[in-house]
Biotite code that builds the C-alpha atoms (Angstrom):
import biotite.structure as struc

atoms = struc.array([
    struc.Atom([-0.060, -0.037, -0.050], chain_id="A", res_id=1, res_name="UNK", atom_name="CA", element="C"),
    struc.Atom([1.340, 3.490, -0.867], chain_id="A", res_id=2, res_name="UNK", atom_name="CA", element="C"),
    struc.Atom([1.654, 5.917, 1.920], chain_id="A", res_id=3, res_name="UNK", atom_name="CA", element="C"),
    struc.Atom([-0.701, 8.988, 1.572], chain_id="A", res_id=4, res_name="UNK", atom_name="CA", element="C"),
    struc.Atom([1.885, 11.536, 0.756], chain_id="A", res_id=5, res_name="UNK", atom_name="CA", element="C"),
    struc.Atom([4.602, 9.822, -0.900], chain_id="A", res_id=6, res_name="UNK", atom_name="CA", element="C"),
    struc.Atom([5.664, 10.849, -4.259], chain_id="A", res_id=7, res_name="UNK", atom_name="CA", element="C"),
    struc.Atom([5.384, 8.018, -6.408], chain_id="A", res_id=8, res_name="UNK", atom_name="CA", element="C"),
    struc.Atom([7.714, 9.397, -9.102], chain_id="A", res_id=9, res_name="UNK", atom_name="CA", element="C"),
    struc.Atom([10.911, 9.255, -7.281], chain_id="A", res_id=10, res_name="UNK", atom_name="CA", element="C"),
    struc.Atom([13.636, 7.331, -8.556], chain_id="A", res_id=11, res_name="UNK", atom_name="CA", element="C"),
    struc.Atom([17.080, 6.906, -8.759], chain_id="A", res_id=12, res_name="UNK", atom_name="CA", element="C"),
    struc.Atom([18.729, 8.764, -11.842], chain_id="A", res_id=13, res_name="UNK", atom_name="CA", element="C"),
    struc.Atom([20.154, 6.369, -14.165], chain_id="A", res_id=14, res_name="UNK", atom_name="CA", element="C"),
    struc.Atom([22.184, 6.590, -17.392], chain_id="A", res_id=15, res_name="UNK", atom_name="CA", element="C"),
    struc.Atom([20.341, 5.199, -20.657], chain_id="A", res_id=16, res_name="UNK", atom_name="CA", element="C"),
    struc.Atom([22.915, 3.891, -22.695], chain_id="A", res_id=17, res_name="UNK", atom_name="CA", element="C"),
    struc.Atom([21.147, 3.956, -26.073], chain_id="A", res_id=18, res_name="UNK", atom_name="CA", element="C"),
    struc.Atom([19.479, 7.161, -25.842], chain_id="A", res_id=19, res_name="UNK", atom_name="CA", element="C"),
    struc.Atom([20.932, 8.438, -29.113], chain_id="A", res_id=20, res_name="UNK", atom_name="CA", element="C"),
    struc.Atom([19.345, 6.332, -31.396], chain_id="A", res_id=21, res_name="UNK", atom_name="CA", element="C"),
    struc.Atom([16.041, 5.367, -29.537], chain_id="A", res_id=22, res_name="UNK", atom_name="CA", element="C"),
    struc.Atom([12.671, 6.417, -30.862], chain_id="A", res_id=23, res_name="UNK", atom_name="CA", element="C"),
    struc.Atom([9.635, 6.653, -28.313], chain_id="A", res_id=24, res_name="UNK", atom_name="CA", element="C"),
    struc.Atom([6.046, 6.867, -29.254], chain_id="A", res_id=25, res_name="UNK", atom_name="CA", element="C"),
    struc.Atom([3.756, 8.756, -26.874], chain_id="A", res_id=26, res_name="UNK", atom_name="CA", element="C"),
    struc.Atom([-0.012, 8.073, -27.398], chain_id="A", res_id=27, res_name="UNK", atom_name="CA", element="C"),
    struc.Atom([-2.104, 10.490, -25.371], chain_id="A", res_id=28, res_name="UNK", atom_name="CA", element="C"),
    struc.Atom([-6.195, 10.467, -24.759], chain_id="A", res_id=29, res_name="UNK", atom_name="CA", element="C"),
    struc.Atom([-7.829, 13.664, -25.175], chain_id="A", res_id=30, res_name="UNK", atom_name="CA", element="C"),
    struc.Atom([-10.318, 12.864, -22.714], chain_id="A", res_id=31, res_name="UNK", atom_name="CA", element="C"),
    struc.Atom([-9.641, 14.624, -19.133], chain_id="A", res_id=32, res_name="UNK", atom_name="CA", element="C"),
    struc.Atom([-6.938, 16.267, -21.228], chain_id="A", res_id=33, res_name="UNK", atom_name="CA", element="C"),
    struc.Atom([-6.150, 18.849, -18.144], chain_id="A", res_id=34, res_name="UNK", atom_name="CA", element="C"),
    struc.Atom([-4.686, 15.439, -16.728], chain_id="A", res_id=35, res_name="UNK", atom_name="CA", element="C"),
    struc.Atom([-3.124, 13.933, -19.784], chain_id="A", res_id=36, res_name="UNK", atom_name="CA", element="C"),
    struc.Atom([-1.426, 16.999, -20.859], chain_id="A", res_id=37, res_name="UNK", atom_name="CA", element="C"),
    struc.Atom([0.420, 17.091, -17.547], chain_id="A", res_id=38, res_name="UNK", atom_name="CA", element="C"),
    struc.Atom([1.280, 13.614, -17.608], chain_id="A", res_id=39, res_name="UNK", atom_name="CA", element="C"),
    struc.Atom([2.468, 13.829, -20.981], chain_id="A", res_id=40, res_name="UNK", atom_name="CA", element="C"),
    struc.Atom([4.754, 16.849, -20.191], chain_id="A", res_id=41, res_name="UNK", atom_name="CA", element="C"),
    struc.Atom([6.268, 14.618, -17.660], chain_id="A", res_id=42, res_name="UNK", atom_name="CA", element="C"),
    struc.Atom([6.918, 11.788, -19.800], chain_id="A", res_id=43, res_name="UNK", atom_name="CA", element="C"),
    struc.Atom([8.324, 14.102, -22.528], chain_id="A", res_id=44, res_name="UNK", atom_name="CA", element="C"),
    struc.Atom([10.591, 16.019, -20.039], chain_id="A", res_id=45, res_name="UNK", atom_name="CA", element="C"),
    struc.Atom([12.008, 12.763, -18.546], chain_id="A", res_id=46, res_name="UNK", atom_name="CA", element="C"),
    struc.Atom([12.701, 11.123, -22.001], chain_id="A", res_id=47, res_name="UNK", atom_name="CA", element="C"),
    struc.Atom([14.747, 14.480, -22.851], chain_id="A", res_id=48, res_name="UNK", atom_name="CA", element="C"),
    struc.Atom([16.500, 14.609, -19.546], chain_id="A", res_id=49, res_name="UNK", atom_name="CA", element="C"),
    struc.Atom([17.670, 10.923, -20.423], chain_id="A", res_id=50, res_name="UNK", atom_name="CA", element="C"),
    struc.Atom([18.982, 11.828, -23.728], chain_id="A", res_id=51, res_name="UNK", atom_name="CA", element="C"),
    struc.Atom([16.140, 11.055, -26.131], chain_id="A", res_id=52, res_name="UNK", atom_name="CA", element="C"),
    struc.Atom([15.992, 13.837, -28.804], chain_id="A", res_id=53, res_name="UNK", atom_name="CA", element="C"),
    struc.Atom([12.753, 15.700, -29.015], chain_id="A", res_id=54, res_name="UNK", atom_name="CA", element="C"),
    struc.Atom([12.627, 14.735, -32.705], chain_id="A", res_id=55, res_name="UNK", atom_name="CA", element="C"),
    struc.Atom([12.710, 11.075, -31.768], chain_id="A", res_id=56, res_name="UNK", atom_name="CA", element="C"),
    struc.Atom([9.674, 11.463, -29.705], chain_id="A", res_id=57, res_name="UNK", atom_name="CA", element="C"),
    struc.Atom([6.691, 10.733, -31.573], chain_id="A", res_id=58, res_name="UNK", atom_name="CA", element="C"),
    struc.Atom([3.380, 12.235, -30.098], chain_id="A", res_id=59, res_name="UNK", atom_name="CA", element="C"),
    struc.Atom([-0.223, 10.879, -31.390], chain_id="A", res_id=60, res_name="UNK", atom_name="CA", element="C"),
    struc.Atom([-3.515, 11.872, -29.741], chain_id="A", res_id=61, res_name="UNK", atom_name="CA", element="C"),
    struc.Atom([-6.346, 9.683, -29.456], chain_id="A", res_id=62, res_name="UNK", atom_name="CA", element="C"),
    struc.Atom([-9.962, 10.510, -28.692], chain_id="A", res_id=63, res_name="UNK", atom_name="CA", element="C"),
    struc.Atom([-9.994, 8.508, -25.188], chain_id="A", res_id=64, res_name="UNK", atom_name="CA", element="C"),
    struc.Atom([-8.301, 5.809, -23.370], chain_id="A", res_id=65, res_name="UNK", atom_name="CA", element="C"),
    struc.Atom([-10.182, 3.047, -24.944], chain_id="A", res_id=66, res_name="UNK", atom_name="CA", element="C"),
    struc.Atom([-8.249, 3.842, -28.226], chain_id="A", res_id=67, res_name="UNK", atom_name="CA", element="C"),
    struc.Atom([-5.038, 3.646, -26.551], chain_id="A", res_id=68, res_name="UNK", atom_name="CA", element="C"),
    struc.Atom([-3.916, 0.198, -27.587], chain_id="A", res_id=69, res_name="UNK", atom_name="CA", element="C"),
    struc.Atom([-4.901, 0.618, -31.166], chain_id="A", res_id=70, res_name="UNK", atom_name="CA", element="C"),
    struc.Atom([-2.974, 3.856, -31.307], chain_id="A", res_id=71, res_name="UNK", atom_name="CA", element="C"),
    struc.Atom([0.185, 1.916, -29.962], chain_id="A", res_id=72, res_name="UNK", atom_name="CA", element="C"),
    struc.Atom([-0.342, -0.798, -32.225], chain_id="A", res_id=73, res_name="UNK", atom_name="CA", element="C"),
    struc.Atom([-0.540, 1.652, -35.241], chain_id="A", res_id=74, res_name="UNK", atom_name="CA", element="C"),
    struc.Atom([2.654, 3.495, -34.010], chain_id="A", res_id=75, res_name="UNK", atom_name="CA", element="C"),
    struc.Atom([4.615, 0.044, -33.823], chain_id="A", res_id=76, res_name="UNK", atom_name="CA", element="C"),
    struc.Atom([3.261, -0.938, -37.159], chain_id="A", res_id=77, res_name="UNK", atom_name="CA", element="C"),
    struc.Atom([3.550, 2.258, -39.261], chain_id="A", res_id=78, res_name="UNK", atom_name="CA", element="C"),
    struc.Atom([6.508, 4.122, -37.535], chain_id="A", res_id=79, res_name="UNK", atom_name="CA", element="C"),
    struc.Atom([10.161, 3.108, -36.488], chain_id="A", res_id=80, res_name="UNK", atom_name="CA", element="C"),
    struc.Atom([9.361, 3.031, -32.757], chain_id="A", res_id=81, res_name="UNK", atom_name="CA", element="C"),
    struc.Atom([11.259, 1.127, -30.053], chain_id="A", res_id=82, res_name="UNK", atom_name="CA", element="C"),
    struc.Atom([8.597, 1.576, -27.104], chain_id="A", res_id=83, res_name="UNK", atom_name="CA", element="C"),
    struc.Atom([5.388, 3.255, -26.908], chain_id="A", res_id=84, res_name="UNK", atom_name="CA", element="C"),
    struc.Atom([3.996, 4.943, -23.716], chain_id="A", res_id=85, res_name="UNK", atom_name="CA", element="C"),
    struc.Atom([0.217, 5.060, -23.449], chain_id="A", res_id=86, res_name="UNK", atom_name="CA", element="C"),
    struc.Atom([-1.196, 7.831, -21.518], chain_id="A", res_id=87, res_name="UNK", atom_name="CA", element="C"),
    struc.Atom([-4.687, 8.237, -20.351], chain_id="A", res_id=88, res_name="UNK", atom_name="CA", element="C"),
    struc.Atom([-7.044, 8.945, -17.589], chain_id="A", res_id=89, res_name="UNK", atom_name="CA", element="C"),
    struc.Atom([-10.011, 7.170, -16.341], chain_id="A", res_id=90, res_name="UNK", atom_name="CA", element="C"),
    struc.Atom([-12.344, 8.545, -13.703], chain_id="A", res_id=91, res_name="UNK", atom_name="CA", element="C"),
    struc.Atom([-15.023, 6.549, -11.678], chain_id="A", res_id=92, res_name="UNK", atom_name="CA", element="C"),
    struc.Atom([-18.211, 7.789, -12.587], chain_id="A", res_id=93, res_name="UNK", atom_name="CA", element="C"),
    struc.Atom([-21.778, 6.623, -11.299], chain_id="A", res_id=94, res_name="UNK", atom_name="CA", element="C"),
    struc.Atom([-21.856, 3.449, -13.567], chain_id="A", res_id=95, res_name="UNK", atom_name="CA", element="C"),
    struc.Atom([-19.771, 0.444, -14.243], chain_id="A", res_id=96, res_name="UNK", atom_name="CA", element="C"),
    struc.Atom([-18.555, 1.958, -17.475], chain_id="A", res_id=97, res_name="UNK", atom_name="CA", element="C"),
    struc.Atom([-15.142, 2.675, -15.699], chain_id="A", res_id=98, res_name="UNK", atom_name="CA", element="C"),
    struc.Atom([-14.824, -1.083, -14.913], chain_id="A", res_id=99, res_name="UNK", atom_name="CA", element="C"),
    struc.Atom([-15.260, -2.202, -18.482], chain_id="A", res_id=100, res_name="UNK", atom_name="CA", element="C"),
    struc.Atom([-12.923, 0.601, -19.979], chain_id="A", res_id=101, res_name="UNK", atom_name="CA", element="C"),
    struc.Atom([-10.088, 0.371, -17.517], chain_id="A", res_id=102, res_name="UNK", atom_name="CA", element="C"),
    struc.Atom([-9.949, -3.389, -17.962], chain_id="A", res_id=103, res_name="UNK", atom_name="CA", element="C"),
    struc.Atom([-10.064, -3.314, -21.616], chain_id="A", res_id=104, res_name="UNK", atom_name="CA", element="C"),
    struc.Atom([-7.356, -0.733, -21.894], chain_id="A", res_id=105, res_name="UNK", atom_name="CA", element="C"),
    struc.Atom([-5.127, -2.630, -19.404], chain_id="A", res_id=106, res_name="UNK", atom_name="CA", element="C"),
    struc.Atom([-5.729, -5.709, -21.380], chain_id="A", res_id=107, res_name="UNK", atom_name="CA", element="C"),
    struc.Atom([-5.318, -4.215, -24.767], chain_id="A", res_id=108, res_name="UNK", atom_name="CA", element="C"),
    struc.Atom([-1.975, -2.385, -23.811], chain_id="A", res_id=109, res_name="UNK", atom_name="CA", element="C"),
    struc.Atom([-0.615, -5.454, -22.565], chain_id="A", res_id=110, res_name="UNK", atom_name="CA", element="C"),
    struc.Atom([-1.471, -7.593, -25.839], chain_id="A", res_id=111, res_name="UNK", atom_name="CA", element="C"),
    struc.Atom([0.217, -4.921, -28.308], chain_id="A", res_id=112, res_name="UNK", atom_name="CA", element="C"),
    struc.Atom([3.469, -5.153, -26.181], chain_id="A", res_id=113, res_name="UNK", atom_name="CA", element="C"),
    struc.Atom([3.401, -8.922, -26.191], chain_id="A", res_id=114, res_name="UNK", atom_name="CA", element="C"),
    struc.Atom([2.407, -9.181, -29.976], chain_id="A", res_id=115, res_name="UNK", atom_name="CA", element="C"),
    struc.Atom([5.256, -6.410, -31.095], chain_id="A", res_id=116, res_name="UNK", atom_name="CA", element="C"),
    struc.Atom([7.890, -7.878, -28.462], chain_id="A", res_id=117, res_name="UNK", atom_name="CA", element="C"),
    struc.Atom([8.277, -4.049, -27.465], chain_id="A", res_id=118, res_name="UNK", atom_name="CA", element="C"),
    struc.Atom([7.697, -1.943, -24.350], chain_id="A", res_id=119, res_name="UNK", atom_name="CA", element="C"),
    struc.Atom([4.276, -0.684, -24.585], chain_id="A", res_id=120, res_name="UNK", atom_name="CA", element="C"),
    struc.Atom([3.593, 1.236, -21.299], chain_id="A", res_id=121, res_name="UNK", atom_name="CA", element="C"),
    struc.Atom([0.492, 1.678, -18.923], chain_id="A", res_id=122, res_name="UNK", atom_name="CA", element="C"),
    struc.Atom([0.441, 5.389, -17.930], chain_id="A", res_id=123, res_name="UNK", atom_name="CA", element="C"),
    struc.Atom([-3.316, 5.406, -17.424], chain_id="A", res_id=124, res_name="UNK", atom_name="CA", element="C"),
    struc.Atom([-4.673, 6.896, -14.330], chain_id="A", res_id=125, res_name="UNK", atom_name="CA", element="C"),
    struc.Atom([-7.407, 4.820, -12.800], chain_id="A", res_id=126, res_name="UNK", atom_name="CA", element="C"),
    struc.Atom([-8.913, 7.067, -10.287], chain_id="A", res_id=127, res_name="UNK", atom_name="CA", element="C"),
    struc.Atom([-12.119, 7.550, -8.117], chain_id="A", res_id=128, res_name="UNK", atom_name="CA", element="C"),
    struc.Atom([-11.759, 11.286, -8.299], chain_id="A", res_id=129, res_name="UNK", atom_name="CA", element="C"),
    struc.Atom([-10.584, 14.104, -10.201], chain_id="A", res_id=130, res_name="UNK", atom_name="CA", element="C"),
    struc.Atom([-8.583, 15.175, -7.146], chain_id="A", res_id=131, res_name="UNK", atom_name="CA", element="C"),
    struc.Atom([-6.916, 11.747, -6.861], chain_id="A", res_id=132, res_name="UNK", atom_name="CA", element="C"),
    struc.Atom([-5.892, 12.202, -10.681], chain_id="A", res_id=133, res_name="UNK", atom_name="CA", element="C"),
    struc.Atom([-4.463, 15.763, -10.004], chain_id="A", res_id=134, res_name="UNK", atom_name="CA", element="C"),
    struc.Atom([-2.287, 14.040, -7.321], chain_id="A", res_id=135, res_name="UNK", atom_name="CA", element="C"),
    struc.Atom([-0.983, 11.764, -9.739], chain_id="A", res_id=136, res_name="UNK", atom_name="CA", element="C"),
    struc.Atom([-0.367, 14.052, -12.743], chain_id="A", res_id=137, res_name="UNK", atom_name="CA", element="C"),
    struc.Atom([2.349, 16.431, -11.085], chain_id="A", res_id=138, res_name="UNK", atom_name="CA", element="C"),
    struc.Atom([0.699, 16.668, -7.453], chain_id="A", res_id=139, res_name="UNK", atom_name="CA", element="C"),
    struc.Atom([1.679, 15.252, -4.367], chain_id="A", res_id=140, res_name="UNK", atom_name="CA", element="C"),
    struc.Atom([2.205, 11.771, -5.594], chain_id="A", res_id=141, res_name="UNK", atom_name="CA", element="C"),
    struc.Atom([4.276, 12.588, -8.442], chain_id="A", res_id=142, res_name="UNK", atom_name="CA", element="C"),
    struc.Atom([3.580, 12.232, -12.242], chain_id="A", res_id=143, res_name="UNK", atom_name="CA", element="C"),
    struc.Atom([2.630, 8.649, -13.600], chain_id="A", res_id=144, res_name="UNK", atom_name="CA", element="C"),
    struc.Atom([3.747, 10.112, -17.193], chain_id="A", res_id=145, res_name="UNK", atom_name="CA", element="C"),
    struc.Atom([7.545, 10.337, -15.474], chain_id="A", res_id=146, res_name="UNK", atom_name="CA", element="C"),
    struc.Atom([7.075, 6.698, -14.343], chain_id="A", res_id=147, res_name="UNK", atom_name="CA", element="C"),
    struc.Atom([5.846, 5.521, -17.843], chain_id="A", res_id=148, res_name="UNK", atom_name="CA", element="C"),
    struc.Atom([9.018, 7.349, -19.316], chain_id="A", res_id=149, res_name="UNK", atom_name="CA", element="C"),
    struc.Atom([11.166, 5.635, -16.681], chain_id="A", res_id=150, res_name="UNK", atom_name="CA", element="C"),
    struc.Atom([9.641, 2.230, -17.348], chain_id="A", res_id=151, res_name="UNK", atom_name="CA", element="C"),
    struc.Atom([10.163, 2.592, -20.877], chain_id="A", res_id=152, res_name="UNK", atom_name="CA", element="C"),
    struc.Atom([13.907, 3.483, -20.745], chain_id="A", res_id=153, res_name="UNK", atom_name="CA", element="C"),
    struc.Atom([14.414, 0.584, -18.377], chain_id="A", res_id=154, res_name="UNK", atom_name="CA", element="C"),
    struc.Atom([12.546, -1.983, -20.455], chain_id="A", res_id=155, res_name="UNK", atom_name="CA", element="C"),
    struc.Atom([14.517, -0.963, -23.289], chain_id="A", res_id=156, res_name="UNK", atom_name="CA", element="C"),
    struc.Atom([17.903, -1.183, -21.091], chain_id="A", res_id=157, res_name="UNK", atom_name="CA", element="C"),
    struc.Atom([16.761, -4.748, -20.344], chain_id="A", res_id=158, res_name="UNK", atom_name="CA", element="C"),
    struc.Atom([16.090, -5.437, -23.812], chain_id="A", res_id=159, res_name="UNK", atom_name="CA", element="C"),
    struc.Atom([19.474, -4.211, -24.764], chain_id="A", res_id=160, res_name="UNK", atom_name="CA", element="C"),
    struc.Atom([21.215, -6.307, -22.128], chain_id="A", res_id=161, res_name="UNK", atom_name="CA", element="C"),
    struc.Atom([19.681, -9.345, -23.307], chain_id="A", res_id=162, res_name="UNK", atom_name="CA", element="C"),
    struc.Atom([19.921, -9.255, -27.164], chain_id="A", res_id=163, res_name="UNK", atom_name="CA", element="C"),
])
């Protein structure tokens, strides 16, 4: 369980050895864009801090989180991309819609990564309230976009260490 005031985006800085030639795709949901824009900015800044050139970051937007897996699949099929970060925000409403969307998005993102054998990172907030989302999009619990960028780079390092 997470401590209430812990910043979840704190990590030990590391050197990403393959930054010069790495291309990262980021698929961003337009739904809850105040949150997803902040997550995207955190991810992009983190990638650049680790040596990824801005021109090697391909950003595409999709209408909502449900479309993230297909957006990631298309990036991997039609662009020369090493990893994809999927950024979205799903907030609980009064119906079960939240449950179906969150599960479908998580399953879809996982399946795309396994199909293409490339990192496809789940940086999708699934929160009960907008306040919880704000806390995880640059607020007191850090920025899940940063965490997604770090995950993508660490998975690529793992892959390069195995190859």
